N, C-alpha and C positions, 0 to 999 in steps of 0.2 A: 786255360779257360775251361770251366766245367760245362760239358754238354753231353749228348748221348754218345757221340763217338769217343769222347774222353773216358766215359764210363765203360764202354766196350774194351778200350785199350787197358784201362785199369784192371778190369776183370781178367783179361788175358794174362796180365803180369802178376796177378795176386797169388802168392805161394801158399797162403793159408786156406785156399779152397781146393777141393779135390778136382780132378780133371772133369768129372761129370758136372760138378757145381760151376766150374769155369765156363763150360760150354753152354749150360743153361742160362747163366747170367749174361753172357755175350748175346745169345739169341733173344733174351728178354729185352735187353736195352735196344737191340736193333728193331724189335717189334714195337717198343714204346716210342722210338723215334718216328716210326711210320704212323702209329696211332695218333700221336700229337703233332703230326704233319711237320716234323723236323724241329719244332719249337721246343726249347728247354724252358725251365721255370725261371721266373724273375728272381733276383736276389732277395726280394722281400717275401718270397713264397716259402712256406714251411718245408717243402720237398727239396728246395735248393740246399738248405742246411742239412737235411737228412742225408742227401747223397754225398755231401762233403765227407761224412763219416765213412772211412774205408773199412770198417769192421766187416768181417765175412757175413754176419747176419743181415746186414743191409742189402747185400746182393741176393740173399735168400728171399728177403722181403720183396725185392724188385721182381723176382720170378713169380711170386704169388700175385703181386699187383698186376703183372702183365697177363697172367692166365685168367684172372677174373675179368679184366677188360676184354680180352679176346672172346670170352664166353658170351659177352653182351654186344659184340660188334654188329650183329644182325638186328638188334633191338631198335624199334623206332625212336626211342628216346636217347640213343647212344650219343649223338653229337651234343645234345643238351647236357648230358652227363659229363662229357669231356670238357665242355666250356666251364662247367661248375668246378671241376677238378683243377682247371688252369687258374681259377680265381683264388688269390690268397685269402680272401674273405670267406668264400664258400667252400673251400677245399675240406676243412675239418669236418663240417656237417655232412658233406657228401661221402667222406671216407667211412663215417659211422654207418651210413645207409648201405654203402658198398659191402661192408663186412657182413651185414645182415643178409643182403642179397645173395652173397656167395653161399651161405648156409641154405637158403631157401631153394636156390637153383639145384643144389646137390641133392635135395630131397624131392625134386621133381615138380616144384611149383613154377608157375609163370608169374611175372611181376609187371606192374605198371607204375611208373614214377609220377608222383605229384598228381594223383587223380582228383578231379573236382567232385565234391559231394555236398549236398545241402545238410546243414546241421542247425536245427532250430530256426530255419528260415534264412540262414546266412551261408554263403558259399565258402566251404573250407577246403584245404588241400592237404590231407595226410601225406606222409612220405611215400607210402606204398599201398597198392591194391594187390592182394595175393590171392591166386586161384590155382586150382589143380588143372583147369583148362579154361579157355576164354568164355565158354558157355556155361560154367558151373558157378554156384554161389561161392563167394570167398570171404575175405575179411580185410580190414584195413590195419596198417601198422603205422604208428607214429613213433619216431625215433628222435631222441634229444640227448645232448650232452649237458652236464651240469658244470657251469663255470666255477672255477675254484675261488675260494675266499682268499683274502690277502695272506692269512695265516697258512693256508694250504700252499699257496704259491711259494712262500718263503721256505716251508718245509720241503717241498718238492725240489726247489733249487739247491738246498743243502744236500738232499739225497742224490741229485744228479751229479753234483761236483764230487761227492764221495765215490759214486759209481765210476765216473771218468778216471779218478785217481787210482781206483782199485783194479780195474779190468783191462786197460789197454795192452799191458804186457803179460796178462795172465791167460790169454786165450789158449785153451787146451789144458789149463790148470784147474784149480779149485779154490774157492774162497767161501767165507761166511762172515757176515757183518751185521752189527746192530748199532744204530745211531741213537743215543739216549735222549737228546734234546736239540732244539734249534740253536745253532751257535751264531754268535755275533761275527761279523765279517773278519776281523783280525784274528779272533780265536779259531775260526774255521780255516783260515789260511795256514795257521800254525799246525793244526791237526792234520790237514791235507798233506803238508810236507812230511809229517811223520808216517802217514799212510804210504806215500810214494817211496819213502826210504824202506819201509817194511816190504813192499812189493819187490823192490830192487834186490833186497837181501835174499828174499825167497827165490827169486829167479836165478840169481848168481850162484847161490849155494844149493839149489835144487832140494830144499827142505821146507817144512812148514815153519812159518814165522808168524808171530802174533803181536798185536798192539792193543793194549787194554788200559784205558783211562777211566777210572770209576766215575759213573754218572755222565760220561761223555761219549765213549765209543768202545766197542769190542770188535776186533777184526782178526781173522786168521786167513792166511794165504799160503799157497804151496803148489807144487807141480801135481799132475794127475796122480802120481804114485803116492801122494800124501792124502788122498781123498778120505780114506778110512780114518786116519789120524784127525783130520779136520772134522769129520762127522762126529767122532767121539767128543772132541773139544766143544763143538757146537751144541751137542745134546746136553752136555753138562750145564750149559747156559740157557737152555730153552730155545736154541736156535737151530737152523738147518743149513746144510751145505748148499753152496751156489744160490744163496738168498741174502739180499741186503734189505734190512727193514729199518723203519723209523725215518726221521724223528717223529715222535708222537705230537699231536696238537689237539686242542680242545675246540671243536666246532660242532654245533648241533646238526650233523650231516643228515640224519634221518628226517629231521624236521624240514630241511631244505629239499630232500627227496620227495617228501609228502606234498610240499608246495608245487614242485615240478609235475608230479603225477596229477594233481588237481588241475593244473593249467592244461596239460596235454590231453586229458580225457575229454576236454571241451572241444577238441578238434575232431572227435570221432562220432559217427552217427549211432543212434540207438537202434536196437533191433538186429544187431550183428555182433558176433563174438570177436571183438577187436583185440589188438595187442599193442602194448606200449613197451618200448625198449629205451631204457635210460642208461647213459654212460657216466656214472659218477666217478669222481676221483677216489682212489683207495683211501679209506678212512679207518681201516683196521690193519694190524700188522700183516695179515694175509687172509683175505676174505674167502679163499678157497678151502680153508680147513673146516672140518665139520663143526668145530666149536664156534667159529665166527659165522658160518652159514646158519647155524641154529639160532644164534643171537640176532642176526639180521631178520630171519624169518619171523621170530617171535616178537620182534619190535615193529615190524612193518606189515605183517599179515593183515591186520585190521584196516590199514589204509587201502590195500588191494581190494578188500571186500566191500568198500564203499561204492564202487562204480560198476553197476550191472552190465554196462555195455563194454566192459573190459574183461576178456576171458583169461588173459595171461599178462603178467608184467615180468619183463626180463631186466635184471640189473647186471650190466657187463663191466667188469673191472679189468683193466689192462695194466700190466706193469712187470717189474722184475721180480717174479715170484715163481716158485715151482712147487707143485703138489703131486706127489707120486700116486695118490688115489684120484683117478680121473672122474669119479662120480660119487656124490652123496645124495641121499633121499630122506626127506622128512615129510610125512603125510603126503600131500599132493605136490610137493615142491622138490625141485632138483637143484643141485650145484654141479656144474660141469666144468672141469678143469682141463685146459688144453695148453700144451707147450708146442706152439706152432713152428718155432725155429729158435735158435740160440737167442736168449734174452727177450724173446717175444712170447709172452704168456698171457692168458686171460682166464678169468673165473666168471662164469655166468650163473647167476642165481635166478632160476626160472620159477615164478610163483603162480600157481593156478588159483583163479577166483572161483570157488565152488558155488558162489551165488550169482554167477554170470547169467544173464537173461537176454537172448537165449544162450545156452552153453554151446561150445564148439561141437559139431557133429563128430561122432566117434572116429569115422574114417579120416576126417580132416584133422582131428586132434592127433591121431596116431602119426600121420605124415608130418604135422608140425613138430611134434616131439622128436621125430627122426631127424629133423633139420638140426637139432641140438645134440641128440644122443647118438646119432648114426656114426659108426666107426669106433665107438668106445668099447 
Protein backbone atom coordinates (compact mmCIF):
# COMPACT_ATOMS: atom_id res chain seq x y z
CA UNK A 1 0.00 0.00 0.00
CA UNK A 2 1.30 3.43 -0.91
CA UNK A 3 1.49 5.78 2.07
CA UNK A 4 3.98 8.13 3.73
CA UNK A 5 5.75 5.29 5.58
CA UNK A 6 6.08 3.28 2.37
CA UNK A 7 7.62 6.29 0.63
CA UNK A 8 10.11 6.71 3.52
CA UNK A 9 11.09 3.04 3.16
CA UNK A 10 11.29 3.35 -0.62
CA UNK A 11 13.62 6.35 -0.29
CA UNK A 12 15.80 4.50 2.20
CA UNK A 13 16.26 1.61 -0.26
CA UNK A 14 16.63 3.71 -3.42
CA UNK A 15 20.13 3.17 -4.80
CA UNK A 16 19.99 5.89 -7.47
CA UNK A 17 19.87 8.62 -4.80
CA UNK A 18 22.94 9.94 -3.02
CA UNK A 19 23.14 9.49 0.74
CA UNK A 20 22.24 13.16 1.28
CA UNK A 21 19.29 12.87 -1.12
CA UNK A 22 18.05 9.75 0.67
CA UNK A 23 18.18 11.43 4.07
CA UNK A 24 16.44 14.56 2.71
CA UNK A 25 13.67 12.48 1.09
CA UNK A 26 13.07 10.40 4.23
CA UNK A 27 12.87 13.56 6.34
CA UNK A 28 10.54 15.20 3.80
CA UNK A 29 8.10 12.29 3.74
CA UNK A 30 8.09 12.13 7.55
CA UNK A 31 7.26 15.85 7.70
CA UNK A 32 4.62 15.53 4.98
CA UNK A 33 2.99 12.77 7.02
CA UNK A 34 2.83 15.18 9.97
CA UNK A 35 1.60 18.11 7.85
CA UNK A 36 -1.19 16.04 6.30
CA UNK A 37 -2.05 14.49 9.70
CA UNK A 38 -1.06 11.00 8.58
CA UNK A 39 -3.50 10.95 5.68
CA UNK A 40 -2.25 9.95 2.25
CA UNK A 41 -3.85 10.91 -1.03
CA UNK A 42 -6.87 9.15 -2.46
CA UNK A 43 -6.28 6.95 -5.52
CA UNK A 44 -8.10 9.58 -7.60
CA UNK A 45 -5.70 12.32 -6.49
CA UNK A 46 -2.97 13.45 -8.97
CA UNK A 47 -0.26 13.10 -6.28
CA UNK A 48 -1.12 9.43 -5.72
CA UNK A 49 -0.01 8.62 -9.25
CA UNK A 50 2.87 11.08 -9.03
CA UNK A 51 4.37 9.24 -6.05
CA UNK A 52 3.91 5.84 -7.69
CA UNK A 53 6.72 6.98 -9.98
CA UNK A 54 9.96 5.81 -8.33
CA UNK A 55 12.21 8.05 -10.42
CA UNK A 56 14.74 9.94 -8.25
CA UNK A 57 13.45 13.35 -9.35
CA UNK A 58 10.08 12.64 -7.70
CA UNK A 59 11.91 12.38 -4.36
CA UNK A 60 13.68 15.68 -5.09
CA UNK A 61 10.29 17.22 -5.82
CA UNK A 62 8.92 15.90 -2.51
CA UNK A 63 11.77 17.67 -0.68
CA UNK A 64 10.88 20.93 -2.45
CA UNK A 65 7.16 20.47 -1.73
CA UNK A 66 7.84 19.82 1.95
CA UNK A 67 10.12 22.87 2.33
CA UNK A 68 7.54 25.21 0.77
CA UNK A 69 4.78 23.90 3.05
CA UNK A 70 7.02 24.15 6.12
CA UNK A 71 7.73 27.81 5.27
CA UNK A 72 3.98 28.47 5.46
CA UNK A 73 3.05 26.48 8.60
CA UNK A 74 2.68 29.64 10.71
CA UNK A 75 0.50 31.34 8.08
CA UNK A 76 -3.14 31.90 9.15
CA UNK A 77 -4.39 30.39 5.86
CA UNK A 78 -2.25 27.24 6.18
CA UNK A 79 -4.99 24.76 7.09
CA UNK A 80 -7.21 26.03 4.26
CA UNK A 81 -4.25 25.59 1.89
CA UNK A 82 -3.73 22.00 3.06
CA UNK A 83 -7.45 21.24 2.61
CA UNK A 84 -7.23 22.52 -0.98
CA UNK A 85 -4.11 20.45 -1.67
CA UNK A 86 -5.91 17.34 -0.37
CA UNK A 87 -8.77 17.89 -2.82
CA UNK A 88 -8.30 16.18 -6.22
CA UNK A 89 -10.32 18.97 -7.83
CA UNK A 90 -8.53 21.94 -6.23
CA UNK A 91 -5.02 20.53 -6.02
CA UNK A 92 -3.82 21.63 -9.47
CA UNK A 93 -4.90 25.25 -9.06
CA UNK A 94 -3.36 25.43 -5.57
CA UNK A 95 -0.04 24.04 -6.81
CA UNK A 96 0.27 26.87 -9.36
CA UNK A 97 -0.36 29.36 -6.53
CA UNK A 98 2.17 27.58 -4.30
CA UNK A 99 4.88 27.79 -6.97
CA UNK A 100 4.36 31.56 -7.17
CA UNK A 101 4.28 31.91 -3.37
CA UNK A 102 7.67 30.18 -3.09
CA UNK A 103 9.23 32.81 -5.33
CA UNK A 104 7.58 35.69 -3.48
CA UNK A 105 8.57 34.50 -0.01
CA UNK A 106 12.17 34.07 -1.14
CA UNK A 107 12.18 37.73 -2.22
CA UNK A 108 10.91 38.89 1.18
CA UNK A 109 7.21 39.43 0.42
CA UNK A 110 4.29 38.49 2.64
CA UNK A 111 1.19 36.96 1.07
CA UNK A 112 -2.50 36.59 1.84
CA UNK A 113 -4.51 33.89 0.10
CA UNK A 114 -7.87 34.67 -1.57
CA UNK A 115 -8.31 38.24 -0.26
CA UNK A 116 -11.70 39.83 -0.87
CA UNK A 117 -11.65 43.08 -2.88
CA UNK A 118 -14.44 45.08 -4.56
CA UNK A 119 -14.13 45.34 -8.35
CA UNK A 120 -16.74 47.52 -10.09
CA UNK A 121 -19.09 47.04 -7.15
CA UNK A 122 -18.75 43.24 -7.08
CA UNK A 123 -16.77 41.30 -4.47
CA UNK A 124 -13.88 39.44 -6.13
CA UNK A 125 -11.21 37.13 -4.71
CA UNK A 126 -7.84 37.27 -6.51
CA UNK A 127 -5.47 34.45 -5.58
CA UNK A 128 -2.96 36.55 -3.63
CA UNK A 129 -2.43 39.91 -1.97
CA UNK A 130 1.31 40.59 -1.99
CA UNK A 131 3.03 43.12 0.30
CA UNK A 132 6.50 43.88 1.59
CA UNK A 133 4.92 44.34 5.03
CA UNK A 134 1.36 44.16 6.31
CA UNK A 135 1.11 47.96 6.62
CA UNK A 136 2.53 48.81 3.16
CA UNK A 137 0.75 49.13 -0.20
CA UNK A 138 0.91 45.98 -2.24
CA UNK A 139 -0.67 44.43 -5.29
CA UNK A 140 -2.90 41.53 -6.20
CA UNK A 141 -1.93 38.48 -8.24
CA UNK A 142 -4.39 36.38 -10.22
CA UNK A 143 -3.06 32.96 -11.24
CA UNK A 144 -4.63 30.59 -13.74
CA UNK A 145 -3.89 27.55 -15.81
CA UNK A 146 -5.03 27.13 -19.38
CA UNK A 147 -6.89 23.89 -19.96
CA UNK A 148 -5.50 21.98 -22.94
CA UNK A 149 -7.45 21.52 -26.14
CA UNK A 150 -8.22 17.97 -27.29
CA UNK A 151 -5.38 18.22 -29.82
CA UNK A 152 -2.99 19.31 -27.07
CA UNK A 153 -4.06 16.44 -24.82
CA UNK A 154 -3.45 13.96 -27.63
CA UNK A 155 -0.02 15.45 -28.39
CA UNK A 156 0.98 15.50 -24.72
CA UNK A 157 -0.10 11.88 -24.29
CA UNK A 158 2.08 10.84 -27.22
CA UNK A 159 5.03 12.81 -25.76
CA UNK A 160 4.48 11.27 -22.30
CA UNK A 161 4.52 7.75 -23.69
CA UNK A 162 7.70 8.46 -25.66
CA UNK A 163 9.34 9.94 -22.57
CA UNK A 164 8.38 6.92 -20.43
CA UNK A 165 9.77 4.56 -23.06
CA UNK A 166 12.94 6.59 -23.46
CA UNK A 167 14.06 7.43 -19.93
CA UNK A 168 13.37 4.71 -17.28
CA UNK A 169 16.61 2.84 -17.89
CA UNK A 170 18.61 5.86 -19.01
CA UNK A 171 18.94 7.74 -15.71
CA UNK A 172 22.52 8.92 -15.56
CA UNK A 173 22.76 8.63 -19.33
CA UNK A 174 21.95 11.00 -22.18
CA UNK A 175 19.30 11.23 -24.88
CA UNK A 176 17.83 13.52 -27.52
CA UNK A 177 14.54 13.13 -29.33
CA UNK A 178 12.02 14.77 -31.61
CA UNK A 179 8.54 13.44 -32.40
CA UNK A 180 7.47 14.72 -35.81
CA UNK A 181 3.71 14.18 -35.61
CA UNK A 182 0.86 12.81 -33.53
CA UNK A 183 0.73 9.05 -34.15
CA UNK A 184 -2.33 6.84 -34.30
CA UNK A 185 -2.49 4.35 -31.38
CA UNK A 186 -1.33 1.25 -33.28
CA UNK A 187 1.45 3.15 -35.05
CA UNK A 188 2.48 4.68 -31.70
CA UNK A 189 2.69 1.22 -30.06
CA UNK A 190 4.89 -0.02 -32.91
CA UNK A 191 7.27 2.94 -32.68
CA UNK A 192 7.45 2.75 -28.88
CA UNK A 193 8.58 -0.88 -29.16
CA UNK A 194 11.39 0.33 -31.42
CA UNK A 195 12.32 3.07 -28.92
CA UNK A 196 12.51 0.55 -26.06
CA UNK A 197 14.67 -1.76 -28.16
CA UNK A 198 17.00 1.18 -28.94
CA UNK A 199 17.27 2.09 -25.24
CA UNK A 200 17.95 -1.56 -24.34
CA UNK A 201 20.71 -1.84 -26.94
CA UNK A 202 22.33 1.43 -25.79
CA UNK A 203 22.30 0.28 -22.17
CA UNK A 204 23.63 -3.22 -22.84
CA UNK A 205 26.36 -2.11 -25.24
CA UNK A 206 27.21 1.17 -23.44
CA UNK A 207 27.28 3.11 -26.71
CA UNK A 208 25.10 5.65 -28.50
CA UNK A 209 22.24 4.13 -30.46
CA UNK A 210 19.80 5.92 -32.76
CA UNK A 211 16.32 5.42 -34.14
CA UNK A 212 15.30 7.55 -37.12
CA UNK A 213 12.08 7.19 -39.07
CA UNK A 214 11.57 10.01 -41.55
CA UNK A 215 8.64 12.30 -40.64
CA UNK A 216 7.95 10.16 -37.55
CA UNK A 217 10.73 10.25 -34.96
CA UNK A 218 14.44 10.94 -34.39
CA UNK A 219 15.96 9.54 -31.18
CA UNK A 220 19.49 9.05 -29.86
CA UNK A 221 20.31 7.47 -26.50
CA UNK A 222 23.51 6.45 -24.78
CA UNK A 223 25.50 6.39 -21.54
CA UNK A 224 26.89 9.57 -20.00
CA UNK A 225 30.17 8.92 -21.79
CA UNK A 226 28.34 9.37 -25.13
CA UNK A 227 27.00 12.85 -24.31
CA UNK A 228 29.34 14.70 -26.69
CA UNK A 229 28.53 12.26 -29.49
CA UNK A 230 24.80 12.75 -28.88
CA UNK A 231 25.30 16.53 -28.72
CA UNK A 232 26.89 16.52 -32.20
CA UNK A 233 24.18 14.19 -33.57
CA UNK A 234 21.45 16.42 -32.11
CA UNK A 235 23.00 19.67 -33.38
CA UNK A 236 23.06 18.29 -36.92
CA UNK A 237 19.28 17.90 -36.69
CA UNK A 238 18.49 21.15 -34.91
CA UNK A 239 17.99 19.35 -31.61
CA UNK A 240 19.54 19.44 -28.14
CA UNK A 241 20.79 16.77 -25.72
CA UNK A 242 18.47 15.72 -22.86
CA UNK A 243 15.46 17.24 -24.58
CA UNK A 244 12.42 15.54 -26.10
CA UNK A 245 10.31 17.80 -28.33
CA UNK A 246 7.10 17.44 -30.32
CA UNK A 247 4.75 16.39 -31.63
CA UNK A 248 3.67 19.69 -33.15
CA UNK A 249 -0.01 20.59 -33.39
CA UNK A 250 -1.92 23.55 -34.73
CA UNK A 251 -3.92 25.41 -32.07
CA UNK A 252 -4.39 29.21 -31.91
CA UNK A 253 -2.77 29.19 -28.48
CA UNK A 254 -1.99 32.90 -28.29
CA UNK A 255 -5.64 33.65 -29.05
CA UNK A 256 -6.65 31.38 -26.17
CA UNK A 257 -4.13 33.13 -23.91
CA UNK A 258 -5.52 36.53 -24.90
CA UNK A 259 -9.00 35.37 -23.92
CA UNK A 260 -7.78 34.07 -20.57
CA UNK A 261 -5.94 37.36 -19.90
CA UNK A 262 -9.09 39.31 -20.71
CA UNK A 263 -11.12 37.19 -18.28
CA UNK A 264 -8.59 37.31 -15.45
CA UNK A 265 -7.97 41.07 -15.54
CA UNK A 266 -11.62 41.50 -14.60
CA UNK A 267 -10.80 39.92 -11.21
CA UNK A 268 -8.42 42.77 -10.37
CA UNK A 269 -9.11 46.27 -9.00
CA UNK A 270 -8.09 49.40 -10.84
CA UNK A 271 -5.68 51.86 -9.25
CA UNK A 272 -3.15 49.15 -8.33
CA UNK A 273 -0.16 47.66 -10.22
CA UNK A 274 -1.48 44.09 -10.33
CA UNK A 275 0.02 40.91 -11.79
CA UNK A 276 -1.49 38.05 -13.79
CA UNK A 277 0.30 34.68 -13.93
CA UNK A 278 -0.83 32.23 -16.62
CA UNK A 279 0.27 28.61 -16.92
CA UNK A 280 -0.20 27.66 -20.58
CA UNK A 281 0.69 24.30 -22.02
CA UNK A 282 3.87 24.33 -24.07
CA UNK A 283 2.88 25.26 -27.63
CA UNK A 284 6.33 25.74 -29.15
CA UNK A 285 9.26 23.35 -29.27
CA UNK A 286 10.99 25.13 -26.40
CA UNK A 287 9.62 28.50 -25.21
CA UNK A 288 12.81 29.19 -23.24
CA UNK A 289 14.97 29.80 -26.31
CA UNK A 290 15.52 33.42 -27.31
CA UNK A 291 13.87 32.84 -30.69
CA UNK A 292 10.63 31.55 -29.17
CA UNK A 293 10.73 34.13 -26.37
CA UNK A 294 10.99 36.92 -28.97
CA UNK A 295 8.19 35.40 -31.05
CA UNK A 296 5.84 35.20 -28.05
CA UNK A 297 6.67 38.73 -26.88
CA UNK A 298 6.07 40.27 -30.29
CA UNK A 299 2.83 38.32 -30.74
CA UNK A 300 1.43 38.97 -27.25
CA UNK A 301 2.85 42.33 -26.17
CA UNK A 302 -0.13 44.36 -27.41
CA UNK A 303 -2.51 42.17 -25.40
CA UNK A 304 -0.57 43.03 -22.23
CA UNK A 305 -0.74 46.74 -23.04
CA UNK A 306 -4.57 46.68 -23.16
CA UNK A 307 -5.10 46.56 -19.39
CA UNK A 308 -3.78 49.52 -17.33
CA UNK A 309 -4.48 47.81 -13.98
CA UNK A 310 -2.04 44.99 -14.91
CA UNK A 311 1.63 45.90 -14.38
CA UNK A 312 3.11 42.51 -15.31
CA UNK A 313 1.98 39.32 -17.03
CA UNK A 314 3.93 36.12 -16.44
CA UNK A 315 3.60 33.11 -18.75
CA UNK A 316 5.00 30.05 -16.96
CA UNK A 317 5.79 27.03 -19.13
CA UNK A 318 6.67 23.76 -17.37
CA UNK A 319 7.96 20.64 -19.06
CA UNK A 320 10.81 18.41 -20.15
CA UNK A 321 13.12 21.05 -21.59
CA UNK A 322 16.54 22.40 -20.79
CA UNK A 323 18.03 25.78 -21.69
CA UNK A 324 21.67 26.43 -20.78
CA UNK A 325 21.08 30.21 -20.93
CA UNK A 326 19.13 31.07 -17.75
CA UNK A 327 18.09 34.58 -18.85
CA UNK A 328 17.00 36.45 -21.97
CA UNK A 329 15.88 40.10 -22.13
CA UNK A 330 13.97 41.97 -24.81
CA UNK A 331 13.01 45.59 -24.09
CA UNK A 332 11.25 45.50 -20.67
CA UNK A 333 10.55 41.77 -20.85
CA UNK A 334 12.44 38.78 -19.47
CA UNK A 335 12.62 35.04 -20.07
CA UNK A 336 13.86 33.14 -17.01
CA UNK A 337 14.84 29.48 -17.43
CA UNK A 338 15.18 27.19 -14.43
CA UNK A 339 16.19 23.56 -14.10
CA UNK A 340 14.76 22.92 -10.66
CA UNK A 341 15.59 19.20 -10.57
CA UNK A 342 16.03 16.31 -13.01
CA UNK A 343 13.29 16.54 -15.66
CA UNK A 344 11.55 19.43 -13.82
CA UNK A 345 12.20 22.62 -15.76
CA UNK A 346 10.29 25.82 -16.36
CA UNK A 347 10.55 28.88 -18.59
CA UNK A 348 8.87 32.07 -17.35
CA UNK A 349 8.21 34.87 -19.81
CA UNK A 350 7.71 37.99 -17.68
CA UNK A 351 6.20 40.87 -19.67
CA UNK A 352 6.03 44.43 -18.32
CA UNK A 353 3.11 46.69 -19.21
CA UNK A 354 4.74 50.09 -19.75
CA UNK A 355 1.26 51.62 -19.91
CA UNK A 356 0.24 50.40 -16.45
CA UNK A 357 -1.58 53.02 -14.41
CA UNK A 358 -0.32 53.32 -11.79
CA UNK A 359 3.02 51.69 -12.54
CA UNK A 360 4.61 49.57 -9.88
CA UNK A 361 6.75 51.70 -7.53
CA UNK A 362 10.49 51.32 -8.28
CA UNK A 363 11.38 49.65 -4.95
CA UNK A 364 8.41 47.29 -5.23
CA UNK A 365 9.23 46.46 -8.84
CA UNK A 366 12.87 45.76 -7.97
CA UNK A 367 11.81 43.30 -5.29
CA UNK A 368 9.19 41.72 -7.56
CA UNK A 369 11.76 41.19 -10.31
CA UNK A 370 14.10 39.68 -7.73
CA UNK A 371 11.46 37.04 -7.03
CA UNK A 372 12.03 35.82 -10.61
CA UNK A 373 15.63 36.84 -11.29
CA UNK A 374 17.19 36.24 -7.86
CA UNK A 375 19.84 33.56 -7.89
CA UNK A 376 20.46 33.68 -11.65
